[in-house]
Short mmCIF file of the C-alpha atoms (twelve columns), coordinates in Angstrom:
data_MODEL
# 
_entry.id   MODEL 
# 
loop_
_atom_site.group_PDB 
_atom_site.id 
_atom_site.type_symbol 
_atom_site.label_atom_id 
_atom_site.label_alt_id 
_atom_site.label_comp_id 
_atom_site.label_asym_id 
_atom_site.label_seq_id 
_atom_site.Cartn_x 
_atom_site.Cartn_y 
_atom_site.Cartn_z 
_atom_site.pdbx_PDB_model_num 
ATOM 1  C CA . MET A 1  -3.476  -12.728 -8.110  1 
ATOM 2  C CA . THR A 2  -3.365  -10.886 -4.718  1 
ATOM 3  C CA . VAL A 3  -5.033  -12.491 -1.677  1 
ATOM 4  C CA . LEU A 4  -7.621  -9.849  -1.853  1 
ATOM 5  C CA . ASN A 5  -8.566  -10.678 -5.542  1 
ATOM 6  C CA . ARG A 6  -8.432  -14.422 -4.751  1 
ATOM 7  C CA . ALA A 7  -10.837 -13.920 -1.846  1 
ATOM 8  C CA . LEU A 8  -13.380 -11.750 -4.016  1 
ATOM 9  C CA . SER A 9  -13.308 -14.267 -6.791  1 
ATOM 10 C CA . GLU A 10 -14.757 -16.847 -4.442  1 
ATOM 11 C CA . VAL A 11 -17.637 -14.361 -3.745  1 
ATOM 12 C CA . ASN A 12 -18.088 -12.742 -7.168  1 
ATOM 13 C CA . PRO A 13 -15.517 -14.097 -10.009 1 
ATOM 14 C CA . SER A 14 -16.006 -11.008 -12.092 1 
ATOM 15 C CA . ILE A 15 -14.806 -8.462  -9.475  1 
ATOM 16 C CA . GLN A 16 -11.056 -7.582  -9.438  1 
ATOM 17 C CA . VAL A 17 -9.484  -4.939  -7.251  1 
ATOM 18 C CA . ILE A 18 -6.516  -2.866  -8.562  1 
ATOM 19 C CA . VAL A 19 -4.773  -0.864  -5.981  1 
ATOM 20 C CA . LYS A 20 -2.184  1.560   -7.104  1 
ATOM 21 C CA . SER A 21 0.496   2.993   -4.485  1 
ATOM 22 C CA . ASN A 22 1.537   6.462   -4.463  1 
ATOM 23 C CA . LEU A 23 3.887   5.783   -1.514  1 
ATOM 24 C CA . ARG A 24 7.036   6.355   -3.381  1 
ATOM 25 C CA . SER A 25 5.968   9.954   -4.198  1 
ATOM 26 C CA . PHE A 26 5.107   10.578  -0.557  1 
ATOM 27 C CA . ARG A 27 8.294   9.129   0.701   1 
ATOM 28 C CA . LYS A 28 10.475  11.088  -1.886  1 
ATOM 29 C CA . LYS A 29 8.740   14.466  -1.016  1 
ATOM 30 C CA . ASN A 30 9.667   13.695  2.702   1 
ATOM 31 C CA . GLY A 31 13.188  12.942  1.806   1 
ATOM 32 C CA . GLU A 32 13.168  9.476   3.124   1 
ATOM 33 C CA . THR A 33 14.715  6.184   2.063   1 
ATOM 34 C CA . GLN A 34 12.792  3.010   2.078   1 
ATOM 35 C CA . ASP A 35 14.939  1.910   5.268   1 
ATOM 36 C CA . GLU A 36 14.133  5.026   7.168   1 
ATOM 37 C CA . LEU A 37 10.466  4.755   6.398   1 
ATOM 38 C CA . ALA A 38 10.356  1.061   7.345   1 
ATOM 39 C CA . ARG A 39 12.028  1.779   10.664  1 
ATOM 40 C CA . ALA A 40 9.790   4.685   11.349  1 
ATOM 41 C CA . ILE A 41 6.577   2.674   11.098  1 
ATOM 42 C CA . GLY A 42 8.000   -0.734  12.326  1 
ATOM 43 C CA . VAL A 43 8.070   -2.831  9.081   1 
ATOM 44 C CA . THR A 44 10.987  -4.159  6.800   1 
ATOM 45 C CA . ARG A 45 12.352  -2.356  3.943   1 
ATOM 46 C CA . GLN A 46 11.305  -5.217  1.831   1 
ATOM 47 C CA . THR A 47 7.580   -4.537  2.770   1 
ATOM 48 C CA . ILE A 48 7.900   -0.900  1.713   1 
ATOM 49 C CA . LEU A 49 9.614   -1.975  -1.596  1 
ATOM 50 C CA . LYS A 50 6.656   -4.419  -2.431  1 
ATOM 51 C CA . VAL A 51 3.895   -1.884  -1.575  1 
ATOM 52 C CA . GLU A 52 5.745   0.886   -3.743  1 
ATOM 53 C CA . LYS A 53 6.088   -1.608  -6.716  1 
ATOM 54 C CA . ASN A 54 2.344   -2.752  -6.246  1 
ATOM 55 C CA . ARG A 55 3.511   -6.173  -5.497  1 
ATOM 56 C CA . GLN A 56 1.810   -6.343  -2.176  1 
ATOM 57 C CA . VAL A 57 -1.485  -4.746  -1.156  1 
ATOM 58 C CA . PRO A 58 -1.044  -3.426  2.337   1 
ATOM 59 C CA . VAL A 59 -3.255  -4.603  5.170   1 
ATOM 60 C CA . PHE A 60 -5.505  -1.922  6.581   1 
ATOM 61 C CA . ILE A 61 -3.211  -1.284  9.821   1 
ATOM 62 C CA . LEU A 62 -0.187  -0.782  7.483   1 
ATOM 63 C CA . ALA A 63 -2.022  1.622   5.148   1 
ATOM 64 C CA . ALA A 64 -3.182  3.465   8.461   1 
ATOM 65 C CA . LEU A 65 0.175   3.608   9.795   1 
ATOM 66 C CA . LEU A 66 1.627   5.081   6.382   1 
ATOM 67 C CA . ALA A 67 -1.204  7.646   6.296   1 
ATOM 68 C CA . ASN A 68 -0.583  8.755   9.799   1 
ATOM 69 C CA . HIS A 69 3.136   8.928   9.209   1 
ATOM 70 C CA . TYR A 70 2.491   11.299  6.230   1 
ATOM 71 C CA . ASN A 71 -0.421  13.255  7.887   1 
ATOM 72 C CA . ALA A 72 -2.414  12.122  4.776   1 
ATOM 73 C CA . THR A 73 -5.507  9.845   4.001   1 
ATOM 74 C CA . ILE A 74 -5.186  6.359   2.900   1 
ATOM 75 C CA . GLU A 75 -7.106  7.323   -0.268  1 
ATOM 76 C CA . GLU A 76 -4.215  9.860   -1.017  1 
ATOM 77 C CA . ILE A 77 -1.570  7.156   -0.641  1 
ATOM 78 C CA . PHE A 78 -3.489  4.293   -2.408  1 
ATOM 79 C CA . GLU A 79 -5.741  4.457   -5.309  1 
ATOM 80 C CA . CYS A 80 -8.356  1.614   -5.371  1 
ATOM 81 C CA . SER A 81 -10.494 0.622   -8.455  1 
ATOM 82 C CA . PHE A 82 -12.651 -2.229  -9.259  1 
ATOM 83 C CA . ASN A 83 -12.980 -4.123  -12.569 1 
# 
């Protein structure tokens, strides 16, 4: 359970957020490695790996940095839905 889902469960136990990352596609289209992207935005390669594999939901500032890096919107890089 992600931190976000844990927090939401305290407010409303029936709500669960699902975030799907399209980051790998953006990175591959740009011809970047995980390490190159990580260095470009100031995070670790492990952070990029976790976000790409949907193991970590990015904080807003990370999502904004990624969107800015690719000249895209946050919604283009991350799909969010609620159950």
